[in-house]
N, CA, C and O atoms as a GROMACS GRO file, in nm:
protein
  500
    1MET      N    1   0.090  -0.098  -0.004
    1MET     CA    2  -0.004   0.018  -0.002
    1MET      C    3   0.121   0.110   0.012
    1MET      O    4   0.155   0.156  -0.097
    2LYS      N    5   0.172   0.135   0.081
    2LYS     CA    6   0.268   0.242   0.063
    2LYS      C    7   0.338   0.269  -0.005
    2LYS      O    8   0.384   0.383  -0.005
    3PHE      N    9   0.394   0.134  -0.130
    3PHE     CA   10   0.427   0.186  -0.238
    3PHE      C   11   0.376   0.262  -0.296
    3PHE      O   12   0.418   0.378  -0.293
    4TRP      N   13   0.246   0.220  -0.386
    4TRP     CA   14   0.194   0.247  -0.418
    4TRP      C   15   0.150   0.456  -0.384
    4TRP      O   16   0.142   0.555  -0.457
    5VAL      N   17   0.138   0.438  -0.285
    5VAL     CA   18   0.101   0.608  -0.228
    5VAL      C   19   0.244   0.653  -0.222
    5VAL      O   20   0.235   0.771  -0.186
    6PHE      N   21   0.339   0.632  -0.232
    6PHE     CA   22   0.464   0.650  -0.260
    6PHE      C   23   0.494   0.708  -0.411
    6PHE      O   24   0.545   0.813  -0.451
    7LEU      N   25   0.445   0.603  -0.470
    7LEU     CA   26   0.488   0.612  -0.639
    7LEU      C   27   0.382   0.731  -0.689
    7LEU      O   28   0.413   0.829  -0.757
    8GLY      N   29   0.268   0.703  -0.644
    8GLY     CA   30   0.148   0.825  -0.686
    8GLY      C   31   0.188   0.927  -0.646
    8GLY      O   32   0.179   1.011  -0.736
    9SER      N   33   0.243   0.980  -0.529
    9SER     CA   34   0.274   1.106  -0.468
    9SER      C   35   0.360   1.168  -0.549
    9SER      O   36   0.348   1.287  -0.578
   10LEU      N   37   0.500   1.058  -0.616
   10LEU     CA   38   0.576   1.088  -0.695
   10LEU      C   39   0.568   1.117  -0.803
   10LEU      O   40   0.633   1.208  -0.856
   11ASN      N   41   0.470   1.030  -0.870
   11ASN     CA   42   0.408   1.147  -1.014
   11ASN      C   43   0.308   1.209  -1.005
   11ASN      O   44   0.242   1.240  -1.104
   12MET      N   45   0.277   1.240  -0.879
   12MET     CA   46   0.219   1.383  -0.866
   12MET      C   47   0.299   1.486  -0.924
   12MET      O   48   0.283   1.545  -1.030
   13VAL      N   49   0.420   1.503  -0.807
   13VAL     CA   50   0.496   1.576  -0.828
   13VAL      C   51   0.578   1.599  -0.965
   13VAL      O   52   0.593   1.712  -1.011
   14ILE      N   53   0.625   1.494  -1.022
   14ILE     CA   54   0.633   1.500  -1.196
   14ILE      C   55   0.560   1.569  -1.265
   14ILE      O   56   0.594   1.652  -1.350
   15ALA      N   57   0.434   1.531  -1.223
   15ALA     CA   58   0.335   1.569  -1.368
   15ALA      C   59   0.285   1.692  -1.351
   15ALA      O   60   0.233   1.749  -1.446
   16ILE      N   61   0.294   1.767  -1.197
   16ILE     CA   62   0.270   1.920  -1.200
   16ILE      C   63   0.377   2.016  -1.230
   16ILE      O   64   0.385   2.132  -1.270
   17ALA      N   65   0.478   1.895  -1.182
   17ALA     CA   66   0.628   2.001  -1.256
   17ALA      C   67   0.631   2.013  -1.421
   17ALA      O   68   0.652   2.115  -1.486
   18LEU      N   69   0.600   1.865  -1.477
   18LEU     CA   70   0.613   1.894  -1.604
   18LEU      C   71   0.467   1.947  -1.687
   18LEU      O   72   0.453   1.949  -1.809
   19GLY      N   73   0.370   1.986  -1.588
   19GLY     CA   74   0.250   2.050  -1.678
   19GLY      C   75   0.268   2.187  -1.651
   19GLY      O   76   0.199   2.263  -1.718
   20ALA      N   77   0.360   2.244  -1.554
   20ALA     CA   78   0.389   2.355  -1.515
   20ALA      C   79   0.516   2.439  -1.624
   20ALA      O   80   0.508   2.543  -1.690
   21PHE      N   81   0.596   2.368  -1.612
   21PHE     CA   82   0.700   2.355  -1.739
   21PHE      C   83   0.628   2.405  -1.854
   21PHE      O   84   0.644   2.524  -1.884
   22GLY      N   85   0.512   2.295  -1.958
   22GLY     CA   86   0.459   2.322  -2.065
   22GLY      C   87   0.420   2.431  -2.073
   22GLY      O   88   0.459   2.499  -2.168
   23ALA      N   89   0.332   2.485  -1.981
   23ALA     CA   90   0.246   2.622  -1.955
   23ALA      C   91   0.349   2.731  -1.950
   23ALA      O   92   0.342   2.817  -2.039
   24HIS      N   93   0.428   2.739  -1.875
   24HIS     CA   94   0.537   2.839  -1.894
   24HIS      C   95   0.685   2.844  -1.920
   24HIS      O   96   0.759   2.938  -1.892
   25GLY      N   97   0.721   2.720  -1.982
   25GLY     CA   98   0.831   2.726  -2.013
   25GLY      C   99   0.837   2.661  -2.203
   25GLY      O  100   0.938   2.669  -2.273
   26LEU      N  101   0.714   2.607  -2.244
   26LEU     CA  102   0.713   2.574  -2.383
   26LEU      C  103   0.628   2.660  -2.476
   26LEU      O  104   0.662   2.705  -2.586
   27LYS      N  105   0.506   2.676  -2.410
   27LYS     CA  106   0.407   2.760  -2.502
   27LYS      C  107   0.475   2.875  -2.553
   27LYS      O  108   0.534   2.956  -2.482
   28GLY      N  109   0.464   2.881  -2.673
   28GLY     CA  110   0.516   2.944  -2.824
   28GLY      C  111   0.654   2.941  -2.873
   28GLY      O  112   0.720   3.009  -2.952
   29LYS      N  113   0.683   2.802  -2.775
   29LYS     CA  114   0.831   2.820  -2.828
   29LYS      C  115   0.824   2.696  -2.894
   29LYS      O  116   0.914   2.676  -2.975
   30ILE      N  117   0.698   2.566  -2.872
   30ILE     CA  118   0.660   2.466  -2.987
   30ILE      C  119   0.546   2.497  -3.052
   30ILE      O  120   0.478   2.598  -3.040
   31SER      N  121   0.523   2.363  -3.152
   31SER     CA  122   0.395   2.465  -3.218
   31SER      C  123   0.277   2.420  -3.161
   31SER      O  124   0.262   2.352  -3.059
   32LYS      N  125   0.223   2.450  -3.210
   32LYS     CA  126   0.049   2.456  -3.109
   32LYS      C  127   0.041   2.293  -3.119
   32LYS      O  128   0.013   2.233  -3.015
   33GLN      N  129   0.066   2.206  -3.255
   33GLN     CA  130  -0.015   2.096  -3.212
   33GLN      C  131   0.106   2.026  -3.074
   33GLN      O  132   0.069   1.975  -2.968
   34MET      N  133   0.217   2.040  -3.111
   34MET     CA  134   0.302   1.963  -2.999
   34MET      C  135   0.298   2.032  -2.838
   34MET      O  136   0.362   1.985  -2.743
   35PHE      N  137   0.221   2.139  -2.830
   35PHE     CA  138   0.209   2.170  -2.698
   35PHE      C  139   0.083   2.145  -2.646
   35PHE      O  140   0.058   2.164  -2.527
   36GLU      N  141  -0.014   2.098  -2.740
   36GLU     CA  142  -0.128   2.022  -2.739
   36GLU      C  143  -0.093   1.893  -2.670
   36GLU      O  144  -0.139   1.860  -2.561
   37ASN      N  145   0.004   1.812  -2.754
   37ASN     CA  146   0.081   1.684  -2.695
   37ASN      C  147   0.097   1.670  -2.548
   37ASN      O  148   0.046   1.591  -2.469
   38TRP      N  149   0.205   1.794  -2.530
   38TRP     CA  150   0.248   1.797  -2.423
   38TRP      C  151   0.135   1.815  -2.287
   38TRP      O  152   0.168   1.767  -2.178
   39THR      N  153   0.006   1.884  -2.300
   39THR     CA  154  -0.101   1.940  -2.240
   39THR      C  155  -0.174   1.767  -2.219
   39THR      O  156  -0.189   1.707  -2.112
   40THR      N  157  -0.199   1.732  -2.323
   40THR     CA  158  -0.264   1.604  -2.307
   40THR      C  159  -0.186   1.469  -2.193
   40THR      O  160  -0.242   1.411  -2.100
   41GLY      N  161  -0.058   1.451  -2.236
   41GLY     CA  162   0.021   1.408  -2.189
   41GLY      C  163   0.021   1.448  -2.030
   41GLY      O  164  -0.015   1.369  -1.942
   42ALA      N  165   0.054   1.542  -2.011
   42ALA     CA  166   0.066   1.613  -1.859
   42ALA      C  167  -0.061   1.554  -1.789
   42ALA      O  168  -0.052   1.513  -1.673
   43HIS      N  169  -0.212   1.551  -1.876
   43HIS     CA  170  -0.347   1.589  -1.839
   43HIS      C  171  -0.367   1.438  -1.761
   43HIS      O  172  -0.411   1.411  -1.649
   44TYR      N  173  -0.303   1.334  -1.895
   44TYR     CA  174  -0.314   1.196  -1.870
   44TYR      C  175  -0.232   1.163  -1.724
   44TYR      O  176  -0.287   1.109  -1.628
   45HIS      N  177  -0.134   1.192  -1.725
   45HIS     CA  178  -0.035   1.169  -1.608
   45HIS      C  179  -0.076   1.256  -1.467
   45HIS      O  180   0.004   1.247  -1.373
   46ILE      N  181  -0.177   1.327  -1.451
   46ILE     CA  182  -0.213   1.402  -1.368
   46ILE      C  183  -0.322   1.272  -1.273
   46ILE      O  184  -0.314   1.236  -1.156
   47ILE      N  185  -0.404   1.237  -1.366
   47ILE     CA  186  -0.538   1.139  -1.340
   47ILE      C  187  -0.449   1.019  -1.306
   47ILE      O  188  -0.487   0.973  -1.198
   48HIS      N  189  -0.370   0.966  -1.344
   48HIS     CA  190  -0.340   0.818  -1.352
   48HIS      C  191  -0.200   0.845  -1.214
   48HIS      O  192  -0.179   0.753  -1.135
   49ALA      N  193  -0.144   0.935  -1.207
   49ALA     CA  194  -0.065   0.979  -1.033
   49ALA      C  195  -0.190   0.935  -0.937
   49ALA      O  196  -0.193   0.842  -0.856
   50LEU      N  197  -0.299   1.034  -0.974
   50LEU     CA  198  -0.432   0.990  -0.856
   50LEU      C  199  -0.497   0.880  -0.847
   50LEU      O  200  -0.588   0.846  -0.771
   51ALA      N  201  -0.424   0.806  -0.963
   51ALA     CA  202  -0.506   0.672  -0.962
   51ALA      C  203  -0.395   0.553  -0.895
   51ALA      O  204  -0.435   0.463  -0.821
   52LEU      N  205  -0.250   0.573  -0.934
   52LEU     CA  206  -0.220   0.492  -0.831
   52LEU      C  207  -0.220   0.529  -0.690
   52LEU      O  208  -0.196   0.434  -0.616
   53LEU      N  209  -0.243   0.661  -0.623
   53LEU     CA  210  -0.275   0.645  -0.484
   53LEU      C  211  -0.410   0.573  -0.471
   53LEU      O  212  -0.428   0.513  -0.365
   54PHE      N  213  -0.498   0.571  -0.552
   54PHE     CA  214  -0.592   0.507  -0.555
   54PHE      C  215  -0.590   0.376  -0.534
   54PHE      O  216  -0.652   0.317  -0.445
   55ILE      N  217  -0.520   0.328  -0.614
   55ILE     CA  218  -0.496   0.204  -0.578
   55ILE      C  219  -0.401   0.127  -0.436
   55ILE      O  220  -0.415   0.020  -0.377
   56GLY      N  221  -0.275   0.277  -0.414
   56GLY     CA  222  -0.255   0.236  -0.306
   56GLY      C  223  -0.392   0.253  -0.123
   56GLY      O  224  -0.374   0.199  -0.014
   57LEU      N  225  -0.484   0.324  -0.157
   57LEU     CA  226  -0.596   0.279  -0.086
   57LEU      C  227  -0.685   0.145  -0.127
   57LEU      O  228  -0.724   0.050  -0.058
   58LEU      N  229  -0.695   0.165  -0.212
   58LEU     CA  230  -0.775  -0.005  -0.264
   58LEU      C  231  -0.754  -0.124  -0.160
   58LEU      O  232  -0.827  -0.177  -0.076
   59ILE      N  233  -0.586  -0.149  -0.214
   59ILE     CA  234  -0.490  -0.240  -0.118
   59ILE      C  235  -0.494  -0.256   0.000
   59ILE      O  236  -0.476  -0.361   0.061
   60LEU      N  237  -0.524  -0.119   0.056
   60LEU     CA  238  -0.540  -0.061   0.202
   60LEU      C  239  -0.660  -0.181   0.279
   60LEU      O  240  -0.647  -0.262   0.371
   61LYS      N  241  -0.755  -0.150   0.207
   61LYS     CA  242  -0.903  -0.198   0.165
   61LYS      C  243  -0.925  -0.257   0.167
   61LYS      O  244  -1.007  -0.286   0.253
   62ALA      N  245  -0.874  -0.369   0.060
   62ALA     CA  246  -0.933  -0.465   0.002
   62ALA      C  247  -0.944  -0.583   0.071
   62ALA      O  248  -0.830  -0.600   0.114
   63ASN      N  249  -1.022  -0.688   0.113
   63ASN     CA  250  -0.990  -0.809   0.152
   63ASN      C  251  -0.956  -0.907   0.070
   63ASN      O  252  -0.923  -1.005   0.137
   64HIS      N  253  -0.945  -0.935  -0.078
   64HIS     CA  254  -0.931  -0.968  -0.194
   64HIS      C  255  -0.870  -0.901  -0.292
   64HIS      O  256  -0.866  -0.778  -0.299
   65HIS      N  257  -0.803  -1.004  -0.396
   65HIS     CA  258  -0.788  -0.959  -0.534
   65HIS      C  259  -0.682  -0.821  -0.543
   65HIS      O  260  -0.678  -0.731  -0.627
   66THR      N  261  -0.605  -0.844  -0.429
   66THR     CA  262  -0.503  -0.747  -0.421
   66THR      C  263  -0.392  -0.739  -0.541
   66THR      O  264  -0.340  -0.639  -0.589
   67SER      N  265  -0.368  -0.898  -0.578
   67SER     CA  266  -0.259  -0.875  -0.666
   67SER      C  267  -0.313  -0.815  -0.834
   67SER      O  268  -0.252  -0.736  -0.907
   68LEU      N  269  -0.439  -0.881  -0.858
   68LEU     CA  270  -0.500  -0.798  -0.932
   68LEU      C  271  -0.464  -0.680  -0.916
   68LEU      O  272  -0.366  -0.644  -0.981
   69VAL      N  273  -0.534  -0.575  -0.820
   69VAL     CA  274  -0.495  -0.428  -0.796
   69VAL      C  275  -0.323  -0.384  -0.784
   69VAL      O  276  -0.285  -0.285  -0.845
   70SER      N  277  -0.261  -0.435  -0.732
   70SER     CA  278  -0.110  -0.416  -0.781
   70SER      C  279  -0.081  -0.433  -0.903
   70SER      O  280   0.007  -0.359  -0.948
   71LEU      N  281  -0.138  -0.525  -0.986
   71LEU     CA  282  -0.116  -0.559  -1.139
   71LEU      C  283  -0.169  -0.430  -1.214
   71LEU      O  284  -0.087  -0.376  -1.289
   72SER      N  285  -0.256  -0.391  -1.207
   72SER     CA  286  -0.308  -0.277  -1.244
   72SER      C  287  -0.232  -0.158  -1.189
   72SER      O  288  -0.203  -0.072  -1.272
   73GLY      N  289  -0.203  -0.142  -1.092
   73GLY     CA  290  -0.097  -0.040  -1.077
   73GLY      C  291   0.016  -0.055  -1.161
   73GLY      O  292   0.033   0.052  -1.220
   74TRP      N  293   0.109  -0.148  -1.196
   74TRP     CA  294   0.194  -0.169  -1.265
   74TRP      C  295   0.149  -0.123  -1.408
   74TRP      O  296   0.224  -0.051  -1.474
   75LEU      N  297   0.054  -0.155  -1.445
   75LEU     CA  298  -0.004  -0.145  -1.598
   75LEU      C  299  -0.043   0.040  -1.576
   75LEU      O  300  -0.026   0.120  -1.668
   76ILE      N  301  -0.082   0.068  -1.479
   76ILE     CA  302  -0.047   0.261  -1.503
   76ILE      C  303   0.033   0.324  -1.516
   76ILE      O  304   0.034   0.436  -1.566
   77LEU      N  305   0.136   0.249  -1.464
   77LEU     CA  306   0.278   0.293  -1.412
   77LEU      C  307   0.343   0.278  -1.562
   77LEU      O  308   0.388   0.382  -1.611
   78ILE      N  309   0.353   0.144  -1.646
   78ILE     CA  310   0.384   0.148  -1.784
   78ILE      C  311   0.304   0.280  -1.841
   78ILE      O  312   0.360   0.381  -1.882
   79GLY      N  313   0.184   0.264  -1.837
   79GLY     CA  314   0.077   0.371  -1.906
   79GLY      C  315   0.150   0.491  -1.921
   79GLY      O  316   0.197   0.533  -2.027
   80ILE      N  317   0.158   0.551  -1.796
   80ILE     CA  318   0.241   0.671  -1.771
   80ILE      C  319   0.338   0.731  -1.853
   80ILE      O  320   0.341   0.839  -1.912
   81LEU      N  321   0.467   0.581  -1.837
   81LEU     CA  322   0.596   0.574  -1.875
   81LEU      C  323   0.548   0.600  -2.079
   81LEU      O  324   0.596   0.689  -2.149
   82LEU      N  325   0.466   0.515  -2.117
   82LEU     CA  326   0.413   0.493  -2.238
   82LEU      C  327   0.324   0.605  -2.332
   82LEU      O  328   0.328   0.622  -2.454
   83PHE      N  329   0.263   0.657  -2.253
   83PHE     CA  330   0.148   0.722  -2.306
   83PHE      C  331   0.201   0.871  -2.282
   83PHE      O  332   0.229   0.946  -2.375
   84SER      N  333   0.208   0.901  -2.176
   84SER     CA  334   0.266   1.074  -2.138
   84SER      C  335   0.412   1.094  -2.196
   84SER      O  336   0.468   1.181  -2.263
   85GLY      N  337   0.444   0.977  -2.141
   85GLY     CA  338   0.613   0.984  -2.191
   85GLY      C  339   0.683   1.018  -2.335
   85GLY      O  340   0.782   1.078  -2.376
   86SER      N  341   0.571   0.943  -2.387
   86SER     CA  342   0.597   0.968  -2.551
   86SER      C  343   0.541   1.080  -2.586
   86SER      O  344   0.610   1.149  -2.661
   87LEU      N  345   0.435   1.123  -2.556
   87LEU     CA  346   0.386   1.282  -2.563
   87LEU      C  347   0.515   1.350  -2.503
   87LEU      O  348   0.554   1.430  -2.589
   88TYR      N  349   0.552   1.352  -2.455
   88TYR     CA  350   0.660   1.464  -2.326
   88TYR      C  351   0.759   1.501  -2.496
   88TYR      O  352   0.771   1.599  -2.569
   89VAL      N  353   0.816   1.344  -2.497
   89VAL     CA  354   0.949   1.317  -2.595
   89VAL      C  355   0.890   1.404  -2.705
   89VAL      O  356   0.943   1.513  -2.726
   90MET      N  357   0.768   1.359  -2.789
   90MET     CA  358   0.735   1.424  -2.916
   90MET      C  359   0.734   1.536  -2.913
   90MET      O  360   0.800   1.597  -2.996
   91ALA      N  361   0.656   1.608  -2.812
   91ALA     CA  362   0.664   1.725  -2.794
   91ALA      C  363   0.771   1.840  -2.806
   91ALA      O  364   0.774   1.952  -2.859
   92LEU      N  365   0.874   1.748  -2.717
   92LEU     CA  366   1.019   1.821  -2.715
   92LEU      C  367   1.105   1.820  -2.832
   92LEU      O  368   1.182   1.912  -2.860
   93THR      N  369   1.085   1.682  -2.922
   93THR     CA  370   1.201   1.663  -2.989
   93THR      C  371   1.104   1.710  -3.190
   93THR      O  372   1.165   1.731  -3.295
   94ASN      N  373   0.998   1.711  -3.177
   94ASN     CA  374   0.907   1.732  -3.284
   94ASN      C  375   0.919   1.630  -3.366
   94ASN      O  376   0.886   1.640  -3.484
   95ILE      N  377   0.968   1.515  -3.312
   95ILE     CA  378   0.987   1.348  -3.399
   95ILE      C  379   0.807   1.284  -3.343
   95ILE      O  380   0.759   1.260  -3.232
   96LYS      N  381   0.748   1.273  -3.495
   96LYS     CA  382   0.622   1.238  -3.502
   96LYS      C  383   0.605   1.089  -3.445
   96LYS      O  384   0.520   1.061  -3.360
   97THR      N  385   0.685   1.008  -3.494
   97THR     CA  386   0.714   0.872  -3.460
   97THR      C  387   0.694   0.839  -3.330
   97THR      O  388   0.647   0.726  -3.317
   98PHE      N  389   0.715   0.907  -3.215
   98PHE     CA  390   0.731   0.891  -3.100
   98PHE      C  391   0.559   0.876  -3.083
   98PHE      O  392   0.522   0.824  -2.978
   99GLY      N  393   0.446   0.921  -3.187
   99GLY     CA  394   0.317   0.872  -3.138
   99GLY      C  395   0.271   0.756  -3.129
   99GLY      O  396   0.172   0.723  -3.065
  100ALA      N  397   0.380   0.647  -3.228
  100ALA     CA  398   0.311   0.529  -3.237
  100ALA      C  399   0.336   0.440  -3.119
  100ALA      O  400   0.316   0.318  -3.116
  101ILE      N  401   0.392   0.530  -3.001
  101ILE     CA  402   0.424   0.463  -2.892
  101ILE      C  403   0.263   0.475  -2.784
  101ILE      O  404   0.220   0.388  -2.709
  102THR      N  405   0.209   0.598  -2.810
  102THR     CA  406   0.106   0.624  -2.720
  102THR      C  407   0.013   0.524  -2.718
  102THR      O  408  -0.006   0.455  -2.618
  103PRO      N  409  -0.053   0.509  -2.831
  103PRO     CA  410  -0.142   0.406  -2.793
  103PRO      C  411  -0.113   0.272  -2.682
  103PRO      O  412  -0.194   0.198  -2.625
  104PHE      N  413   0.010   0.274  -2.680
  104PHE     CA  414   0.067   0.132  -2.599
  104PHE      C  415   0.026   0.143  -2.475
  104PHE      O  416  -0.042   0.061  -2.413
  105GLY      N  417   0.088   0.304  -2.416
  105GLY     CA  418   0.040   0.316  -2.288
  105GLY      C  419  -0.095   0.328  -2.290
  105GLY      O  420  -0.146   0.264  -2.197
  106GLY      N  421  -0.192   0.397  -2.375
  106GLY     CA  422  -0.349   0.412  -2.337
  106GLY      C  423  -0.422   0.264  -2.345
  106GLY      O  424  -0.527   0.248  -2.282
  107PHE      N  425  -0.375   0.172  -2.412
  107PHE     CA  426  -0.408   0.058  -2.358
  107PHE      C  427  -0.375  -0.050  -2.258
  107PHE      O  428  -0.416  -0.158  -2.215
  108SER      N  429  -0.253   0.060  -2.242
  108SER     CA  430  -0.214  -0.032  -2.094
  108SER      C  431  -0.324   0.033  -1.947
  108SER      O  432  -0.338  -0.028  -1.841
  109PHE      N  433  -0.384   0.156  -1.979
  109PHE     CA  434  -0.440   0.199  -1.872
  109PHE      C  435  -0.562   0.161  -1.917
  109PHE      O  436  -0.640   0.190  -1.826
  110ILE      N  437  -0.639   0.100  -2.029
  110ILE     CA  438  -0.778   0.036  -2.052
  110ILE      C  439  -0.762  -0.100  -1.940
  110ILE      O  440  -0.829  -0.110  -1.837
  111ILE      N  441  -0.659  -0.198  -1.986
  111ILE     CA  442  -0.642  -0.320  -1.895
  111ILE      C  443  -0.607  -0.284  -1.755
  111ILE      O  444  -0.646  -0.369  -1.674
  112ALA      N  445  -0.547  -0.189  -1.706
  112ALA     CA  446  -0.538  -0.153  -1.565
  112ALA      C  447  -0.666  -0.123  -1.522
  112ALA      O  448  -0.693  -0.187  -1.420
  113TRP      N  449  -0.772  -0.035  -1.568
  113TRP     CA  450  -0.885  -0.004  -1.526
  113TRP      C  451  -1.001  -0.127  -1.521
  113TRP      O  452  -1.098  -0.131  -1.445
  114LEU      N  453  -0.967  -0.215  -1.614
  114LEU     CA  454  -1.040  -0.337  -1.637
  114LEU      C  455  -1.019  -0.416  -1.497
  114LEU      O  456  -1.105  -0.462  -1.421
  115LEU      N  457  -0.884  -0.418  -1.488
  115LEU     CA  458  -0.879  -0.535  -1.375
  115LEU      C  459  -0.890  -0.463  -1.276
  115LEU      O  460  -0.890  -0.532  -1.174
  116ILE      N  461  -0.903  -0.325  -1.251
  116ILE     CA  462  -0.990  -0.282  -1.110
  116ILE      C  463  -1.110  -0.304  -1.132
  116ILE      O  464  -1.172  -0.351  -1.036
  117ALA      N  465  -1.181  -0.282  -1.249
  117ALA     CA  466  -1.328  -0.302  -1.247
  117ALA      C  467  -1.347  -0.466  -1.205
  117ALA      O  468  -1.430  -0.490  -1.117
  118TYR      N  469  -1.292  -0.549  -1.249
  118TYR     CA  470  -1.298  -0.695  -1.215
  118TYR      C  471  -1.293  -0.724  -1.098
  118TYR      O  472  -1.388  -0.781  -1.044
  119SER      N  473  -1.170  -0.687  -1.024
  119SER     CA  474  -1.135  -0.691  -0.878
  119SER      C  475  -1.297  -0.656  -0.832
  119SER      O  476  -1.382  -0.736  -0.793
  120ALA      N  477  -1.308  -0.515  -0.849
  120ALA     CA  478  -1.432  -0.496  -0.769
  120ALA      C  479  -1.555  -0.596  -0.775
  120ALA      O  480  -1.611  -0.646  -0.678
  121TRP      N  481  -1.583  -0.612  -0.890
  121TRP     CA  482  -1.687  -0.707  -0.940
  121TRP      C  483  -1.697  -0.848  -0.841
  121TRP      O  484  -1.797  -0.889  -0.781
  122LYS      N  485  -1.551  -0.914  -0.845
  122LYS     CA  486  -1.544  -1.003  -0.798
  122LYS      C  487  -1.542  -0.996  -0.638
  122LYS      O  488  -1.559  -1.092  -0.562
  123SER      N  489  -1.521  -0.881  -0.608
  123SER     CA  490  -1.529  -0.880  -0.415
  123SER      C  491  -1.675  -0.856  -0.408
  123SER      O  492  -1.708  -0.855  -0.290
  124LEU      N  493  -1.775  -0.835  -0.488
  124LEU     CA  494  -1.927  -0.810  -0.454
  124LEU      C  495  -1.973  -0.941  -0.429
  124LEU      O  496  -2.078  -0.963  -0.370
  125SER      N  497  -1.876  -1.054  -0.484
  125SER     CA  498  -1.963  -1.188  -0.461
  125SER      C  499  -1.906  -1.246  -0.367
  125SER      O  500  -1.950  -1.353  -0.325
   0.00000   0.00000   0.00000
């Protein structure tokens, strides 16, 4: 539980810092499209950093399926790295081929949320 709260908190710090850097340091210095990519990456980064905190709380309260919830945490972390990370790198380098990595991060997010939903569903029975 503490591990996920730590990772969630650390990712919030990184996401907020990168979001602020984009808003104050990149706006007007990169193309509008690349700036939108940066802000999308920061937006999803913040949401999923909160999700890591949520996973820590779920594990604290869960009686069952903590391995599924923990697996979803790893998938969210991978999603942050692939989805947000690829958008950050693409915005900074203007190399659009990094966009090919982004959907893998999105898929990782989707699987993570499905695992959380499945875990919740199984705990109802």
